[in-house]
C-alpha positions as CSV (number, residue, x, y, z in Angstrom):
1,M,4.8,54.5,46.3
2,A,4.4,55.5,42.6
3,K,3.8,51.8,41.7
4,E,1.1,51.5,44.4
5,Q,-0.6,54.7,43.2
6,G,-0.5,53.4,39.6
7,Q,-2.1,50.1,40.6
8,E,-4.8,51.9,42.7
9,R,-5.5,54.2,39.7
10,G,-5.8,51.2,37.4
11,Q,-8.2,49.5,39.7
12,E,-10.4,52.6,39.9
13,Q,-10.4,52.9,36.1
14,N,-11.2,49.2,35.7
15,R,-8.9,48.9,32.6
16,G,-7.6,45.4,33.3
17,G,-7.1,42.9,30.5
18,E,-9.9,40.6,31.7
19,T,-13.4,40.8,30.3
20,E,-15.2,39.5,33.3
21,G,-15.8,41.0,36.8
22,V,-14.4,44.5,37.1
23,S,-14.0,44.9,33.4
24,E,-17.5,43.7,32.4
25,W,-18.0,47.2,30.9
26,K,-16.1,45.9,27.9
27,Q,-19.1,43.7,27.0
28,R,-21.5,46.7,26.7
29,A,-21.9,49.4,24.0
30,P,-20.0,51.6,23.3
31,Y,-17.0,49.5,24.4
32,K,-18.1,46.1,23.2
33,V,-15.8,44.9,20.4
34,H,-17.8,43.5,17.4
35,D,-16.4,40.4,15.8
36,K,-16.4,40.0,12.0
37,A,-19.4,37.6,12.1
38,E,-21.6,40.5,13.4
39,G,-21.3,42.3,10.1
40,F,-20.3,45.7,11.5
41,D,-20.6,48.0,8.5
42,V,-17.5,50.2,8.7
43,K,-18.1,53.7,7.3
44,Y,-15.3,55.6,9.0
45,E,-12.1,54.8,10.9
46,A,-10.5,57.0,13.6
47,N,-7.7,57.0,16.1
48,C,-6.1,59.0,19.0
49,H,-2.9,60.9,18.5
50,C,-0.6,58.0,19.5
51,G,-2.6,55.4,17.7
52,K,-3.1,53.1,20.6
53,V,-6.9,53.6,20.6
54,Q,-8.5,53.0,17.2
55,Y,-12.2,52.8,16.4
56,Q,-14.7,52.4,13.6
57,L,-18.1,53.9,12.9
58,S,-21.1,52.3,11.1
59,R,-23.2,55.4,10.7
60,A,-22.5,57.6,7.6
61,E,-23.9,60.8,9.1
62,P,-24.0,61.7,12.8
63,L,-27.4,62.3,14.5
64,D,-26.2,65.9,15.1
65,S,-23.0,67.9,15.0
66,K,-22.5,70.9,17.4
67,L,-19.9,73.3,18.7
68,C,-20.1,73.6,22.5
69,H,-18.7,76.8,24.2
70,C,-19.4,75.7,27.8
71,T,-16.5,76.3,30.3
72,T,-16.1,72.6,31.0
73,C,-15.4,71.9,27.3
74,Q,-13.1,74.9,27.1
75,T,-11.1,73.6,30.1
76,Q,-11.1,69.9,29.2
77,H,-10.1,70.5,25.6
78,A,-7.8,73.5,26.3
79,A,-9.6,75.2,23.4
80,P,-12.2,77.9,22.9
81,F,-14.9,75.4,22.1
82,Q,-15.5,71.7,21.5
83,W,-16.7,70.1,18.2
84,A,-18.8,67.1,18.9
85,A,-20.8,64.7,16.7
86,I,-23.6,62.6,18.3
87,F,-23.9,58.9,17.7
88,H,-25.7,55.9,19.2
89,K,-23.5,53.8,21.4
90,E,-24.0,50.9,19.0
91,D,-22.6,52.9,16.1
92,I,-19.0,52.5,17.4
93,N,-16.6,49.6,17.4
94,F,-13.2,49.8,19.1
95,S,-10.9,47.9,16.8
96,H,-7.8,48.4,19.0
97,G,-7.0,49.6,22.4
98,H,-10.2,49.8,24.3
99,H,-8.2,48.6,27.4
100,D,-6.1,51.8,26.9
101,L,-9.1,54.1,27.8
102,E,-9.5,56.2,30.9
103,W,-12.5,58.0,32.3
104,Y,-13.2,61.3,34.0
105,D,-16.4,62.5,35.6
106,P,-16.2,66.3,35.5
107,T,-19.1,66.7,37.9
108,D,-17.5,64.8,40.8
109,K,-13.9,65.2,39.5
110,S,-13.6,61.4,39.7
111,I,-11.8,58.9,37.5
112,E,-14.5,56.2,38.1
113,H,-16.7,55.1,35.2
114,K,-19.8,57.1,36.0
115,L,-22.1,58.6,33.4
116,P,-21.9,61.1,32.0
117,C,-18.1,61.1,31.6
118,K,-15.2,62.0,29.5
119,V,-13.2,59.2,27.8
120,R,-9.6,59.6,26.8
121,C,-6.6,57.6,25.7
122,S,-4.6,56.7,28.8
123,Y,-1.3,57.1,27.0
124,C,-1.5,60.3,24.9
125,H,-4.6,61.6,26.6
126,S,-6.4,62.5,23.4
127,P,-10.1,63.0,24.0
128,I,-12.0,60.1,22.5
129,M,-15.6,60.8,23.3
130,D,-18.1,62.0,25.9
131,E,-20.2,59.0,27.0
132,G,-23.7,60.0,28.0
133,R,-26.4,57.9,29.5
134,N,-27.9,57.2,26.0
135,M,-25.6,58.6,23.4
136,I,-21.9,59.3,22.7
137,L,-20.3,62.5,21.6
138,L,-17.4,61.9,19.3
139,F,-14.8,64.4,18.1
140,P,-14.7,64.6,14.3
141,S,-11.0,65.8,14.3
142,L,-10.0,62.2,15.2
143,I,-12.1,60.7,12.3
144,H,-10.6,60.1,8.9
145,L,-12.9,62.2,6.7
146,K,-11.5,61.5,3.2
147,T,-14.0,63.2,0.9
148,D,-15.9,66.5,0.8
149,E,-19.1,64.5,1.2
150,D,-17.8,63.0,4.4
151,K,-16.8,66.4,5.7
152,A,-20.2,67.9,4.8
153,A,-21.9,65.1,6.8
154,F,-20.0,66.3,10.0
155,K,-20.5,70.0,9.4
156,P,-21.6,71.7,12.7
157,R,-25.2,72.7,12.7
158,C,-25.3,75.0,15.7
159,H,-23.4,76.5,18.6
160,M,-24.3,75.7,22.3
161,F,-23.6,77.7,25.4
162,Y,-22.6,80.6,23.2
163,G,-23.2,82.9,26.1
164,Q,-20.1,81.4,27.7
165,R,-17.9,81.9,24.6
166,V,-14.4,83.3,24.8
167,M,-14.4,84.3,21.1
168,D,-17.0,85.3,18.6
169,V,-17.6,83.0,15.6
170,P,-19.7,85.0,13.1
171,D,-20.6,82.0,10.8
172,G,-24.3,82.5,10.6
173,L,-25.1,79.2,12.4
174,P,-27.8,79.2,15.1
175,K,-26.3,80.2,18.4
176,W,-28.0,79.0,21.6
177,S,-27.3,80.7,25.0
178,G,-27.4,77.2,26.6
179,L,-28.6,73.8,25.4
180,S,-29.7,73.7,21.7
181,N,-33.5,74.0,21.3
182,D,-33.8,74.6,25.0
183,S,-32.5,78.1,25.5
184,D,-32.4,81.5,23.7
185,L,-31.1,82.2,20.2
186,I,-28.5,85.0,20.5
187,E,-26.0,87.0,18.5
188,D,-25.9,86.4,14.7
189,S,-28.3,83.5,14.6
190,P,-30.3,83.4,11.4
191,P,-33.2,85.9,11.9
192,E,-35.8,83.5,10.5
193,L,-34.9,80.9,13.1
194,V,-35.1,83.5,15.9
195,K,-38.6,84.5,14.7
196,E,-39.7,80.8,14.4
197,R,-38.4,80.2,17.9
198,E,-40.3,83.2,19.3
199,R,-43.5,82.0,17.5
200,K,-43.3,78.6,19.0
201,R,-42.6,80.1,22.4
202,E,-45.7,82.3,22.2
203,E,-47.8,79.2,21.1
204,E,-46.5,77.3,24.1
205,R,-47.3,80.3,26.4
206,A,-50.9,80.6,25.0
207,K,-51.5,76.9,25.5
208,K,-50.4,77.2,29.1
209,F,-52.8,80.1,29.6
210,E,-55.6,78.0,28.1
211,K,-54.9,75.2,30.6
212,G,-54.6,77.6,33.5
213,E,-50.9,76.7,34.1
214,N,-49.8,80.3,34.1
215,E,-52.1,81.5,36.8
């Protein structure tokens, strides 16, 4: 019975050794393995806890770096918040073990590969990334940041879903009640950012009145 359940689970995850058919996902970013001839410029290397999954990054600085306090991240990481750095899907190259990955869709609570989804090592279950429809969210704690300059590049720039926090983090960074730049700034967010946010909101409100959209 256990063997049958394992086979069924493997089929749902599509983690077979072949690169055609059910495993065609291996040919697409972010899972596509780049060969040496493609000239993938390695800036960083990273791995899961057991080392079965290893990957490289070609971008020196993430597009963004955030701390997320949503309840899903709290539960999935068994931590008060998640530290995530945003990259393009083409910025990553799995140098080892992409067949050792597993997926989880937190919306449908499914292990099928449906976007957006959580990606983990199937052996030690270290979180590898969140795969979105257009971007990936990597976890800097897995990345080998060797210099102070490297660490500075990944420094978090804001907090998201701070309204759902389980602990206060008085670090002076912008703190959004929900998604960054699409919710309210709360708690100890820098006062100048709060004022600028309110100014932009009033401008948007005035424009809507001019167009008659607020009637």
